[in-house]
C-alpha positions as a Markdown table, in Angstrom:
| # | Residue | x | y | z |
|---|---|---|---|---|
| 1 | Met | 0.0 | 0.0 | 0.0 |
| 2 | Asn | 1.3 | 3.3 | -1.0 |
| 3 | Asn | -1.1 | 5.7 | 0.6 |
| 4 | Asp | -2.8 | 6.3 | 4.1 |
| 5 | Ser | -6.3 | 5.6 | 2.7 |
| 6 | Ser | -5.3 | 2.2 | 1.3 |
| 7 | Ser | -3.4 | 1.3 | 4.6 |
| 8 | Arg | -6.4 | 2.4 | 6.8 |
| 9 | Ile | -8.8 | 0.4 | 4.8 |
| 10 | Ala | -6.6 | -2.8 | 4.8 |
| 11 | Ala | -6.0 | -2.6 | 8.5 |
| 12 | Arg | -9.7 | -2.3 | 9.3 |
| 13 | Leu | -10.5 | -5.2 | 7.0 |
| 14 | Arg | -7.9 | -7.4 | 8.6 |
| 15 | Glu | -9.4 | -6.7 | 12.0 |
| 16 | Trp | -12.8 | -7.6 | 10.6 |
| 17 | Ile | -11.6 | -10.8 | 8.9 |
| 18 | Ser | -9.9 | -12.0 | 12.1 |
| 19 | Ala | -13.2 | -11.6 | 14.1 |
| 20 | Val | -15.5 | -13.6 | 11.7 |
| 21 | Pro | -15.5 | -17.2 | 10.9 |
| 22 | Pro | -13.9 | -18.6 | 7.6 |
| 23 | Gly | -16.3 | -18.4 | 4.6 |
| 24 | Ser | -18.0 | -15.1 | 5.8 |
| 25 | Arg | -18.9 | -12.8 | 3.0 |
| 26 | Leu | -17.3 | -9.4 | 2.8 |
| 27 | Pro | -19.5 | -6.4 | 2.1 |
| 28 | Ser | -19.8 | -5.5 | -1.5 |
| 29 | Thr | -17.4 | -3.1 | -3.1 |
| 30 | Arg | -20.1 | -0.4 | -3.2 |
| 31 | Ser | -20.7 | -0.7 | 0.5 |
| 32 | Leu | -17.0 | -0.5 | 1.2 |
| 33 | Val | -16.7 | 2.7 | -0.9 |
| 34 | Ala | -19.5 | 4.1 | 1.0 |
| 35 | Glu | -18.3 | 3.0 | 4.4 |
| 36 | Tyr | -14.6 | 4.2 | 4.0 |
| 37 | Gln | -15.4 | 7.2 | 1.8 |
| 38 | Ala | -12.8 | 5.9 | -0.7 |
| 39 | Ser | -12.8 | 5.5 | -4.5 |
| 40 | Pro | -13.7 | 2.2 | -6.1 |
| 41 | Val | -10.2 | 1.9 | -7.5 |
| 42 | Thr | -8.6 | 2.2 | -3.9 |
| 43 | Val | -11.0 | -0.4 | -2.6 |
| 44 | Gln | -10.3 | -2.9 | -5.4 |
| 45 | Lys | -6.6 | -2.3 | -4.8 |
| 46 | Val | -7.0 | -3.2 | -1.1 |
| 47 | Leu | -8.9 | -6.4 | -1.9 |
| 48 | Arg | -6.4 | -7.5 | -4.6 |
| 49 | Thr | -3.6 | -7.0 | -1.8 |
| 50 | Leu | -5.6 | -9.1 | 0.8 |
| 51 | Ala | -6.3 | -11.8 | -1.9 |
| 52 | Thr | -2.6 | -12.0 | -2.7 |
| 53 | Gln | -1.9 | -12.4 | 1.0 |
| 54 | Gly | -4.3 | -15.4 | 1.2 |
| 55 | Leu | -6.8 | -13.7 | 3.5 |
| 56 | Ile | -9.7 | -13.5 | 1.1 |
| 57 | Glu | -10.8 | -15.1 | -2.2 |
| 58 | Ser | -13.1 | -13.9 | -4.9 |
| 59 | Arg | -15.8 | -16.1 | -6.4 |
| 60 | Pro | -16.9 | -14.6 | -9.7 |
| 61 | Gly | -20.7 | -13.8 | -9.8 |
| 62 | Val | -21.1 | -14.7 | -6.1 |
| 63 | Gly | -18.9 | -12.3 | -4.0 |
| 64 | Thr | -15.7 | -12.0 | -1.9 |
| 65 | Phe | -15.2 | -14.4 | 1.0 |
| 66 | Val | -12.8 | -14.9 | 4.0 |
| 67 | Arg | -10.5 | -17.9 | 3.3 |
| 68 | Ala | -10.1 | -20.7 | 5.8 |
| 69 | Val | -6.8 | -20.6 | 7.5 |
| 70 | Arg | -5.1 | -23.9 | 7.1 |
| 71 | Thr | -2.8 | -24.9 | 9.9 |
| 72 | Ala | 0.7 | -25.8 | 8.6 |
| 73 | Arg | 2.0 | -29.2 | 9.7 |
| 74 | Pro | 5.5 | -30.6 | 9.1 |
| 75 | Ala | 5.7 | -32.9 | 6.2 |
| 76 | Asp | 7.1 | -36.4 | 6.7 |
| 77 | Tyr | 8.9 | -37.8 | 3.8 |
| 78 | Gly | 10.9 | -40.4 | 5.9 |
| 79 | Trp | 9.2 | -43.3 | 4.1 |
| 80 | Gln | 11.1 | -42.4 | 0.9 |
| 81 | Thr | 14.4 | -43.1 | 2.5 |
| 82 | Ala | 13.5 | -46.8 | 2.4 |
| 83 | Ala | 11.8 | -46.6 | -1.1 |
| 84 | Leu | 14.6 | -44.9 | -2.8 |
| 85 | Gly | 17.5 | -46.9 | -1.1 |
| 86 | Thr | 21.2 | -45.8 | -1.5 |
| 87 | Pro | 21.6 | -43.5 | -4.6 |
| 88 | Pro | 23.5 | -45.2 | -7.5 |
| 89 | Ala | 26.1 | -42.3 | -7.4 |
| 90 | His | 27.2 | -39.5 | -5.1 |
| 91 | Leu | 24.9 | -36.6 | -6.0 |
| 92 | Arg | 26.8 | -33.4 | -6.5 |
| 93 | Pro | 25.0 | -30.2 | -5.6 |
| 94 | Leu | 24.0 | -27.7 | -8.3 |
| 95 | Ser | 27.2 | -26.1 | -9.7 |
| 96 | Ala | 28.2 | -22.6 | -8.5 |
| 97 | Ala | 28.2 | -21.6 | -12.1 |
| 98 | Met | 24.3 | -22.1 | -12.3 |
| 99 | Arg | 23.5 | -19.6 | -9.5 |
| 100 | Ser | 21.4 | -16.6 | -10.2 |
| 101 | Ala | 23.0 | -13.4 | -9.2 |
| 102 | Pro | 21.4 | -10.3 | -7.8 |
| 103 | Asn | 22.0 | -7.1 | -9.7 |
| 104 | Asp | 24.0 | -5.5 | -7.1 |
| 105 | Val | 26.9 | -8.0 | -7.0 |
| 106 | Ile | 29.9 | -8.4 | -9.4 |
| 107 | Ala | 29.4 | -11.8 | -11.1 |
| 108 | Phe | 32.4 | -13.8 | -12.2 |
| 109 | His | 30.8 | -17.2 | -11.5 |
| 110 | Ser | 28.4 | -17.8 | -14.4 |
| 111 | Gly | 29.2 | -20.0 | -17.3 |
| 112 | Tyr | 27.1 | -18.1 | -19.8 |
| 113 | Pro | 27.7 | -14.9 | -21.7 |
| 114 | Asp | 26.0 | -11.7 | -20.8 |
| 115 | Arg | 22.9 | -10.7 | -22.8 |
| 116 | Glu | 24.8 | -7.9 | -24.6 |
| 117 | Leu | 27.0 | -10.6 | -26.1 |
| 118 | Leu | 24.0 | -12.4 | -27.7 |
| 119 | Pro | 22.5 | -11.9 | -31.2 |
| 120 | Glu | 19.3 | -10.6 | -29.5 |
| 121 | Arg | 17.9 | -9.0 | -32.7 |
| 122 | Leu | 18.4 | -12.1 | -34.8 |
| 123 | Val | 17.0 | -14.4 | -32.0 |
| 124 | Arg | 13.8 | -12.4 | -31.5 |
| 125 | Ala | 13.1 | -12.2 | -35.2 |
| 126 | Ala | 13.8 | -15.9 | -35.6 |
| 127 | Leu | 11.4 | -16.8 | -32.8 |
| 128 | Thr | 8.7 | -14.8 | -34.3 |
| 129 | Arg | 9.1 | -16.4 | -37.8 |
| 130 | Ala | 9.3 | -19.8 | -36.2 |
| 131 | Ser | 6.1 | -19.3 | -34.4 |
| 132 | Arg | 4.2 | -18.6 | -37.7 |
| 133 | Gly | 5.5 | -21.6 | -39.4 |
| 134 | Asp | 4.7 | -25.4 | -39.3 |
| 135 | Ala | 7.4 | -26.0 | -36.7 |
| 136 | Ala | 5.2 | -24.4 | -34.0 |
| 137 | Leu | 2.6 | -27.1 | -34.6 |
| 138 | Phe | 4.1 | -30.4 | -35.7 |
| 139 | Arg | 6.4 | -33.0 | -34.2 |
| 140 | Pro | 9.8 | -33.0 | -35.9 |
| 141 | Pro | 11.8 | -36.2 | -36.8 |
| 142 | Ala | 13.5 | -37.8 | -33.8 |
| 143 | Ala | 17.0 | -37.1 | -35.2 |
| 144 | Gly | 16.1 | -33.5 | -35.9 |
| 145 | Leu | 14.8 | -31.1 | -38.7 |
| 146 | Pro | 16.7 | -32.2 | -41.9 |
| 147 | Glu | 17.7 | -28.7 | -42.6 |
| 148 | Leu | 19.4 | -28.3 | -39.2 |
| 149 | Gln | 21.1 | -31.7 | -39.6 |
| 150 | Ser | 22.6 | -30.4 | -42.8 |
| 151 | Trp | 23.8 | -27.2 | -41.3 |
| 152 | Phe | 25.6 | -29.0 | -38.6 |
| 153 | Ala | 27.1 | -31.5 | -41.1 |
| 154 | Gln | 28.2 | -28.7 | -43.5 |
| 155 | Glu | 29.8 | -26.8 | -40.7 |
| 156 | Leu | 32.0 | -29.7 | -39.8 |
| 157 | Arg | 32.6 | -30.5 | -43.5 |
| 158 | Ser | 34.1 | -27.0 | -44.1 |
| 159 | Ser | 37.0 | -27.9 | -41.8 |
| 160 | Thr | 37.5 | -31.5 | -43.2 |
| 161 | Pro | 40.8 | -31.9 | -45.1 |
| 162 | Leu | 41.1 | -33.5 | -48.4 |
| 163 | Gly | 41.3 | -37.3 | -48.1 |
| 164 | Ile | 38.9 | -37.5 | -45.2 |
| 165 | Asn | 35.2 | -38.4 | -45.9 |
| 166 | Pro | 33.2 | -35.5 | -44.3 |
| 167 | Pro | 30.0 | -36.3 | -42.2 |
| 168 | Thr | 26.6 | -36.4 | -43.8 |
| 169 | Pro | 23.4 | -35.1 | -42.4 |
| 170 | Ser | 22.2 | -38.5 | -41.5 |
| 171 | Asp | 25.2 | -38.7 | -39.1 |
| 172 | Val | 23.8 | -35.8 | -37.0 |
| 173 | Ile | 21.4 | -36.0 | -34.1 |
| 174 | Val | 19.9 | -32.8 | -32.9 |
| 175 | Leu | 19.9 | -32.5 | -29.1 |
| 176 | Pro | 17.9 | -30.4 | -26.5 |
| 177 | Gly | 21.3 | -29.0 | -25.4 |
| 178 | Thr | 24.6 | -30.8 | -25.3 |
| 179 | Gln | 24.3 | -31.6 | -21.5 |
| 180 | Ser | 21.5 | -33.9 | -22.4 |
| 181 | Gly | 23.7 | -35.3 | -25.2 |
| 182 | Leu | 26.4 | -36.0 | -22.7 |
| 183 | Ser | 24.2 | -38.1 | -20.6 |
| 184 | Ser | 23.1 | -40.1 | -23.8 |
| 185 | Val | 26.4 | -40.5 | -25.1 |
| 186 | Phe | 27.8 | -42.0 | -21.8 |
| 187 | Arg | 24.9 | -44.3 | -21.3 |
| 188 | Ala | 25.1 | -45.5 | -25.0 |
| 189 | Leu | 29.0 | -45.9 | -25.1 |
| 190 | Val | 29.9 | -46.8 | -21.6 |
| 191 | Ser | 28.1 | -49.7 | -19.6 |
| 192 | Gly | 27.2 | -49.0 | -16.0 |
| 193 | Gly | 30.2 | -49.4 | -13.7 |
| 194 | Gln | 32.7 | -49.3 | -16.6 |
| 195 | Pro | 35.6 | -46.8 | -16.7 |
| 196 | Leu | 35.4 | -43.6 | -18.7 |
| 197 | Leu | 38.6 | -41.6 | -19.2 |
| 198 | Met | 38.2 | -37.8 | -18.6 |
| 199 | Glu | 40.6 | -34.8 | -18.7 |
| 200 | Ser | 41.2 | -33.3 | -15.3 |
| 201 | Pro | 40.3 | -30.6 | -14.9 |
| 202 | Ser | 37.1 | -31.0 | -16.8 |
| 203 | Tyr | 33.5 | -29.6 | -17.3 |
| 204 | Trp | 31.5 | -30.2 | -14.1 |
| 205 | Gly | 28.5 | -31.0 | -16.2 |
| 206 | Ala | 30.3 | -33.9 | -17.8 |
| 207 | Ile | 31.5 | -35.1 | -14.4 |
| 208 | Leu | 27.7 | -35.0 | -13.2 |
| 209 | Ala | 26.5 | -36.8 | -16.4 |
| 210 | Ala | 29.0 | -39.5 | -15.9 |
| 211 | Ala | 28.0 | -40.0 | -12.3 |
| 212 | Gln | 24.3 | -40.2 | -13.2 |
| 213 | Ala | 25.1 | -42.6 | -15.9 |
| 214 | Gly | 26.7 | -44.8 | -13.3 |
| 215 | Val | 30.1 | -45.0 | -15.0 |
| 216 | Arg | 33.5 | -45.0 | -13.3 |
| 217 | Val | 35.4 | -41.8 | -14.1 |
| 218 | Val | 39.2 | -42.2 | -14.4 |
| 219 | Pro | 41.0 | -38.8 | -14.5 |
| 220 | Val | 43.7 | -38.1 | -17.0 |
| 221 | Pro | 45.8 | -35.0 | -16.2 |
| 222 | Ser | 45.8 | -32.3 | -18.7 |
| 223 | Ser | 48.0 | -29.3 | -19.2 |
| 224 | Pro | 47.5 | -26.1 | -21.4 |
| 225 | Glu | 48.8 | -28.2 | -24.3 |
| 226 | Gly | 46.4 | -31.0 | -23.5 |
| 227 | Pro | 46.7 | -34.4 | -22.2 |
| 228 | Asp | 50.0 | -36.3 | -22.3 |
| 229 | Pro | 49.7 | -39.1 | -25.1 |
| 230 | Glu | 51.8 | -41.4 | -23.0 |
| 231 | Glu | 49.6 | -40.8 | -19.8 |
| 232 | Leu | 46.6 | -41.3 | -21.9 |
| 233 | Gln | 47.9 | -44.6 | -23.3 |
| 234 | Arg | 48.7 | -45.7 | -19.8 |
| 235 | Ala | 45.2 | -44.9 | -18.6 |
| 236 | Phe | 43.7 | -46.8 | -21.4 |
| 237 | Arg | 45.9 | -49.8 | -20.7 |
| 238 | Glu | 45.4 | -49.9 | -17.0 |
| 239 | Ser | 41.8 | -49.1 | -16.8 |
| 240 | Gly | 40.5 | -51.0 | -19.9 |
| 241 | Ala | 38.4 | -48.0 | -20.8 |
| 242 | Arg | 37.1 | -47.6 | -24.4 |
| 243 | Val | 36.0 | -43.9 | -24.2 |
| 244 | Phe | 37.7 | -40.7 | -23.6 |
| 245 | Tyr | 35.9 | -37.4 | -22.9 |
| 246 | Ala | 37.8 | -34.2 | -23.8 |
| 247 | Gln | 37.5 | -30.6 | -24.9 |
| 248 | Pro | 40.2 | -29.9 | -27.5 |
| 249 | Asn | 39.3 | -26.3 | -28.1 |
| 250 | Tyr | 39.1 | -23.8 | -25.3 |
| 251 | Ala | 38.5 | -26.2 | -22.5 |
| 252 | Asn | 36.1 | -25.5 | -19.6 |
| 253 | Pro | 37.5 | -24.4 | -17.2 |
| 254 | Ser | 41.2 | -24.1 | -18.2 |
| 255 | Gly | 40.8 | -22.4 | -21.6 |
| 256 | Ala | 43.4 | -24.8 | -23.1 |
| 257 | Gln | 43.5 | -25.4 | -26.9 |
| 258 | Trp | 45.4 | -28.5 | -28.3 |
| 259 | Ser | 48.0 | -28.0 | -31.0 |
| 260 | Ala | 47.5 | -29.7 | -34.2 |
| 261 | Arg | 50.3 | -32.0 | -33.4 |
| 262 | Arg | 48.9 | -33.0 | -29.9 |
| 263 | Ala | 45.5 | -33.5 | -31.4 |
| 264 | Glu | 46.9 | -36.1 | -33.9 |
| 265 | Glu | 48.9 | -37.9 | -31.2 |
| 266 | Val | 45.9 | -38.2 | -29.0 |
| 267 | Leu | 43.8 | -39.3 | -32.0 |
| 268 | Glu | 46.4 | -42.0 | -32.7 |
| 269 | Val | 46.2 | -43.3 | -29.1 |
| 270 | Val | 42.4 | -43.5 | -29.3 |
| 271 | Arg | 42.6 | -45.5 | -32.7 |
| 272 | Arg | 45.3 | -47.7 | -31.4 |
| 273 | Asn | 43.1 | -48.8 | -28.4 |
| 274 | Gly | 40.0 | -49.2 | -30.5 |
| 275 | Ala | 38.2 | -46.5 | -28.5 |
| 276 | Phe | 36.0 | -43.5 | -28.7 |
| 277 | Leu | 37.0 | -39.9 | -28.2 |
| 278 | Val | 33.9 | -37.8 | -27.1 |
| 279 | Glu | 34.9 | -34.3 | -28.3 |
| 280 | Asp | 33.0 | -31.6 | -26.6 |
| 281 | Asp | 33.2 | -28.5 | -28.8 |
| 282 | Trp | 31.1 | -26.3 | -26.4 |
| 283 | Ala | 32.9 | -23.1 | -27.2 |
| 284 | His | 33.1 | -23.3 | -31.1 |
| 285 | Asp | 31.8 | -19.8 | -31.5 |
| 286 | Phe | 33.9 | -18.2 | -28.9 |
| 287 | Gly | 37.4 | -18.0 | -30.6 |
| 288 | Ile | 39.3 | -14.9 | -29.8 |
| 289 | Thr | 43.0 | -15.1 | -31.1 |
| 290 | Ser | 42.5 | -18.6 | -32.9 |
| 291 | Asp | 40.0 | -20.6 | -34.6 |
| 292 | Pro | 38.6 | -24.0 | -33.3 |
| 293 | Glu | 39.9 | -27.1 | -35.0 |
| 294 | Pro | 37.6 | -30.0 | -34.3 |
| 295 | Leu | 39.2 | -33.4 | -34.2 |
| 296 | Ala | 36.0 | -34.8 | -35.7 |
| 297 | Ser | 37.0 | -33.3 | -39.0 |
| 298 | Arg | 40.1 | -35.5 | -39.1 |
| 299 | Asp | 38.4 | -38.7 | -38.4 |
| 300 | Asp | 36.0 | -40.7 | -40.7 |
| 301 | Ser | 36.2 | -44.2 | -39.0 |
| 302 | Gly | 33.8 | -43.4 | -36.2 |
| 303 | His | 36.4 | -42.9 | -33.4 |
| 304 | Val | 35.2 | -39.3 | -32.7 |
| 305 | Val | 31.8 | -38.6 | -31.4 |
| 306 | Tyr | 31.4 | -34.8 | -31.8 |
| 307 | Leu | 29.3 | -32.6 | -29.7 |
| 308 | Arg | 28.4 | -29.1 | -30.8 |
| 309 | Ser | 26.3 | -26.5 | -28.9 |
| 310 | Leu | 24.4 | -23.4 | -29.9 |
| 311 | Thr | 23.0 | -22.7 | -26.5 |
| 312 | Lys | 25.7 | -20.3 | -25.1 |
| 313 | Ser | 26.3 | -18.5 | -28.5 |
| 314 | Val | 22.7 | -18.2 | -29.7 |
| 315 | Ser | 20.7 | -17.9 | -26.6 |
| 316 | Pro | 20.3 | -19.7 | -23.3 |
| 317 | Ala | 16.7 | -20.0 | -24.0 |
| 318 | Ile | 17.2 | -21.9 | -27.3 |
| 319 | Arg | 18.7 | -25.2 | -25.9 |
| 320 | Val | 19.8 | -26.9 | -29.2 |
| 321 | Gly | 22.9 | -28.7 | -29.9 |
| 322 | Ala | 24.0 | -31.8 | -31.9 |
| 323 | Val | 26.0 | -34.9 | -31.8 |
| 324 | Val | 27.8 | -36.1 | -34.9 |
| 325 | Ala | 28.5 | -39.9 | -34.8 |
| 326 | Arg | 29.1 | -42.7 | -37.3 |
| 327 | Gly | 28.2 | -46.3 | -37.4 |
| 328 | Pro | 26.5 | -48.3 | -34.8 |
| 329 | Ala | 27.4 | -45.8 | -32.2 |
| 330 | Arg | 25.1 | -43.3 | -33.8 |
| 331 | Glu | 22.1 | -45.7 | -33.5 |
| 332 | Arg | 22.8 | -46.4 | -29.8 |
| 333 | Ile | 23.1 | -42.7 | -29.0 |
| 334 | Leu | 19.8 | -41.9 | -30.9 |
| 335 | Ala | 18.0 | -44.7 | -28.9 |
| 336 | Ala | 19.4 | -43.4 | -25.6 |
| 337 | Gln | 18.4 | -39.7 | -26.6 |
| 338 | Gly | 15.0 | -40.9 | -27.7 |
| 339 | Ala | 14.4 | -42.6 | -24.4 |
| 340 | Glu | 15.2 | -39.4 | -22.5 |
| 341 | Ser | 13.6 | -36.6 | -24.7 |
| 342 | Met | 11.9 | -38.4 | -27.7 |
| 343 | Tyr | 12.6 | -35.3 | -29.9 |
| 344 | Val | 13.7 | -31.6 | -29.7 |
| 345 | Ser | 11.1 | -28.9 | -30.0 |
| 346 | Gly | 10.7 | -28.0 | -33.8 |
| 347 | Leu | 10.1 | -24.5 | -32.8 |
| 348 | Leu | 13.5 | -24.1 | -31.1 |
| 349 | Gln | 15.2 | -26.0 | -33.9 |
| 350 | Ala | 13.6 | -23.7 | -36.5 |
| 351 | Ala | 14.6 | -20.7 | -34.6 |
| 352 | Ala | 18.2 | -21.9 | -34.1 |
| 353 | Leu | 18.5 | -22.6 | -37.8 |
| 354 | Asp | 17.1 | -19.2 | -38.8 |
| 355 | Val | 19.7 | -17.4 | -36.6 |
| 356 | Val | 22.8 | -19.3 | -37.8 |
| 357 | Thr | 21.8 | -18.9 | -41.5 |
| 358 | Gln | 21.2 | -15.3 | -41.4 |
| 359 | Pro | 23.9 | -13.0 | -42.9 |
| 360 | Gly | 24.0 | -11.2 | -39.6 |
| 361 | Trp | 25.2 | -14.3 | -37.8 |
| 362 | Gln | 28.7 | -14.0 | -39.2 |
| 363 | Thr | 28.8 | -10.3 | -38.6 |
| 364 | His | 27.8 | -11.0 | -35.0 |
| 365 | Leu | 30.6 | -13.6 | -34.4 |
| 366 | Arg | 33.2 | -11.2 | -35.7 |
| 367 | Gly | 32.0 | -8.5 | -33.4 |
| 368 | Leu | 31.9 | -11.1 | -30.5 |
| 369 | Arg | 35.5 | -12.0 | -31.0 |
| 370 | His | 36.6 | -8.4 | -30.4 |
| 371 | Gln | 34.3 | -8.0 | -27.3 |
| 372 | Leu | 35.6 | -11.2 | -25.8 |
| 373 | Gln | 39.3 | -10.2 | -26.3 |
| 374 | Ala | 38.6 | -6.9 | -24.7 |
| 375 | Arg | 36.9 | -8.4 | -21.7 |
| 376 | Arg | 39.4 | -11.2 | -21.4 |
| 377 | Asp | 42.4 | -8.7 | -21.3 |
| 378 | Leu | 40.7 | -6.3 | -18.9 |
| 379 | Leu | 40.1 | -9.1 | -16.4 |
| 380 | Ala | 43.6 | -10.6 | -16.8 |
| 381 | Thr | 45.1 | -7.1 | -16.4 |
| 382 | Ser | 43.1 | -6.5 | -13.3 |
| 383 | Leu | 44.0 | -9.7 | -11.7 |
| 384 | Arg | 47.6 | -9.2 | -12.2 |
| 385 | Glu | 47.2 | -5.6 | -10.6 |
| 386 | His | 45.0 | -6.5 | -7.6 |
| 387 | Val | 45.6 | -10.3 | -7.0 |
| 388 | Pro | 49.4 | -10.6 | -7.4 |
| 389 | Gln | 49.4 | -13.9 | -5.4 |
| 390 | Ala | 47.3 | -15.4 | -8.1 |
| 391 | His | 48.8 | -17.3 | -11.0 |
| 392 | Leu | 47.3 | -17.2 | -14.6 |
| 393 | Gly | 49.0 | -20.1 | -16.2 |
| 394 | Leu | 47.3 | -19.4 | -19.6 |
| 395 | Leu | 45.7 | -16.5 | -21.4 |
| 396 | Pro | 43.1 | -18.5 | -23.4 |
| 397 | Lys | 42.8 | -18.1 | -27.1 |
| 398 | Gly | 39.1 | -18.5 | -26.8 |
| 399 | Gly | 36.1 | -19.5 | -24.5 |
| 400 | Leu | 34.6 | -17.5 | -21.6 |
| 401 | Asn | 36.9 | -18.2 | -18.6 |
| 402 | Leu | 40.1 | -17.6 | -16.8 |
| 403 | Trp | 41.5 | -20.5 | -14.7 |
| 404 | Val | 43.4 | -19.1 | -11.8 |
| 405 | Arg | 45.7 | -20.9 | -9.5 |
| 406 | Leu | 45.9 | -19.6 | -5.9 |
| 407 | Pro | 48.6 | -20.0 | -3.3 |
| 408 | Asp | 48.9 | -23.4 | -1.7 |
| 409 | Gly | 46.8 | -23.9 | 1.3 |
| 410 | Thr | 44.0 | -21.5 | 0.1 |
| 411 | Asp | 40.6 | -22.7 | 1.2 |
| 412 | Val | 38.7 | -21.8 | -2.0 |
| 413 | Asp | 35.2 | -22.5 | -0.5 |
| 414 | Gln | 35.9 | -20.2 | 2.3 |
| 415 | Leu | 37.4 | -17.6 | -0.1 |
| 416 | Ala | 34.2 | -17.8 | -2.2 |
| 417 | Arg | 32.1 | -17.2 | 0.8 |
| 418 | Ser | 34.2 | -14.2 | 1.9 |
| 419 | Cys | 34.0 | -12.8 | -1.6 |
| 420 | Glu | 30.2 | -13.2 | -1.8 |
| 421 | Ala | 30.0 | -11.3 | 1.6 |
| 422 | Ala | 31.9 | -8.5 | -0.1 |
| 423 | Gly | 29.6 | -8.5 | -3.0 |
| 424 | Val | 31.5 | -10.7 | -5.5 |
| 425 | Leu | 30.6 | -14.2 | -6.7 |
| 426 | Ile | 33.4 | -16.5 | -7.9 |
| 427 | Ala | 33.2 | -20.2 | -8.8 |
| 428 | Pro | 35.6 | -22.4 | -6.6 |
| 429 | Gly | 37.5 | -24.8 | -8.9 |
| 430 | Asn | 37.1 | -28.0 | -6.9 |
| 431 | Glu | 34.0 | -29.1 | -8.8 |
| 432 | Trp | 36.0 | -29.1 | -12.1 |
| 433 | Phe | 38.1 | -32.1 | -10.9 |
| 434 | Pro | 36.8 | -35.7 | -11.3 |
| 435 | Ala | 38.9 | -36.8 | -8.4 |
| 436 | Glu | 40.9 | -34.7 | -5.8 |
| 437 | Pro | 41.6 | -31.2 | -6.8 |
| 438 | Ala | 45.3 | -30.7 | -8.1 |
| 439 | Gly | 45.5 | -27.4 | -6.2 |
| 440 | Pro | 43.4 | -24.4 | -5.1 |
| 441 | Phe | 41.9 | -22.8 | -8.3 |
| 442 | Ile | 39.0 | -20.4 | -9.1 |
| 443 | Arg | 37.2 | -20.0 | -12.4 |
| 444 | Leu | 36.4 | -16.4 | -13.4 |
| 445 | Asn | 34.1 | -15.7 | -16.3 |
| 446 | Tyr | 35.1 | -12.6 | -18.3 |
| 447 | Ala | 31.8 | -12.7 | -20.5 |
| 448 | Gly | 29.6 | -11.8 | -17.6 |
| 449 | Pro | 27.7 | -8.6 | -17.0 |
| 450 | Asn | 29.3 | -5.2 | -16.3 |
| 451 | Pro | 32.9 | -5.4 | -17.4 |
| 452 | Gly | 33.3 | -1.9 | -15.9 |
| 453 | Ala | 33.3 | -3.6 | -12.5 |
| 454 | Phe | 36.1 | -6.0 | -13.2 |
| 455 | Arg | 38.8 | -3.9 | -11.5 |
| 456 | Glu | 36.7 | -3.5 | -8.3 |
| 457 | Gly | 35.8 | -7.1 | -8.4 |
| 458 | Thr | 39.4 | -8.2 | -8.6 |
| 459 | Arg | 40.3 | -5.7 | -5.8 |
| 460 | Leu | 37.8 | -7.3 | -3.5 |
| 461 | Ile | 39.1 | -10.9 | -4.4 |
| 462 | Gly | 42.7 | -9.7 | -3.6 |
| 463 | Gln | 41.4 | -8.2 | -0.4 |
| 464 | Ala | 39.6 | -11.4 | 0.7 |
| 465 | Leu | 42.6 | -13.6 | -0.2 |
| 466 | Glu | 44.9 | -11.3 | 1.9 |
| 467 | Gln | 42.6 | -11.6 | 4.9 |
| 468 | Ala | 42.4 | -15.3 | 4.5 |
| 469 | Gly | 46.2 | -15.6 | 4.6 |
| 470 | Ser | 46.7 | -13.2 | 7.5 |
């Protein structure tokens, strides 16, 4: 209530409501107007507020009545403990990267780009056009709209060298986001309880998907150049694994990009072991000073299962991605994906296809490259100035994040709490390790909102780090 008249009427009506039994009928609006000498608009405003508070309810054509007050009782869900039994895997909490942030904090924690880095005009126009077409009313094929399958295949074909058979549209399965695709791929290619090799550190969502699929993750240490081929070979030999999950381009969280030589060495190890490489190309559209080079473009024998997302680069509201797989593996993945989601919304597929086939899409990506570089460099410079104790081992050539090593002994969870109390959200690095963390790390997103606050944010991180060490 914003005025004395409304407050006075509301207070009087609350007194009246507390004194009458539930179900009592309130006087008519006309009677209340006359009794309180107020306008009908003011009386209606008071009644809406009381209804929102659960004190009264309106019955159209009958009147307004006092609601019965239900006495709350504690819920007992204890029976579910026995019914559910022991969980099949340790359930990790929701990642810090998925937290919503109030507008008054400096947010370095998110895994998504800020709104101003999205092709908003293209997205809105595409959704409008898609809503007017057949995609808004009909079920699409299980593997995806043929036109979108062709686009994903053609994009990979454009980087395929001579002598390698490029993928075809029929090799593509459209996904409701690649997080869903990871779950399907792991279930399809790795039996429950069997080993899955995974770079360490690695994407927290892949670690979560592996746990939910019931597979046993075997970490493979990875540096800014990528995993050591000899270490990878040893892991294959000792574990008996047949699947390796990796992010060769702009890895989350480290930002690493494999060299062409390292990519060939890793691919050779995978082939020698008769295994699959699950390549997660999540940051394909976020190159800064280099271009992504998918390993899938160098393989035509079905060893590489390629995941490509549009969710972060087009819009978080358009959860569309794809998996490119060949041979029987493709059929298994399609069956696993169908059991989970049946098909992807045709409306979202049509909108995504519209965006990436517009001339403005390439213009947007060129501008995005410059924006990301400016933000990355600003955050890196601010870190060096205000957090000299931190070590930035790699200035990434693409992606959205800086991976920052802190002094040994730093409690990153406590640091995150101290930073939040000061108005800064950061992501502790522990959740990016499939096993024990290799050290105290934090991940900072330079694609988040308000880059003008980067210097202040790093100053507060440095201050919290100093207080933690004192």
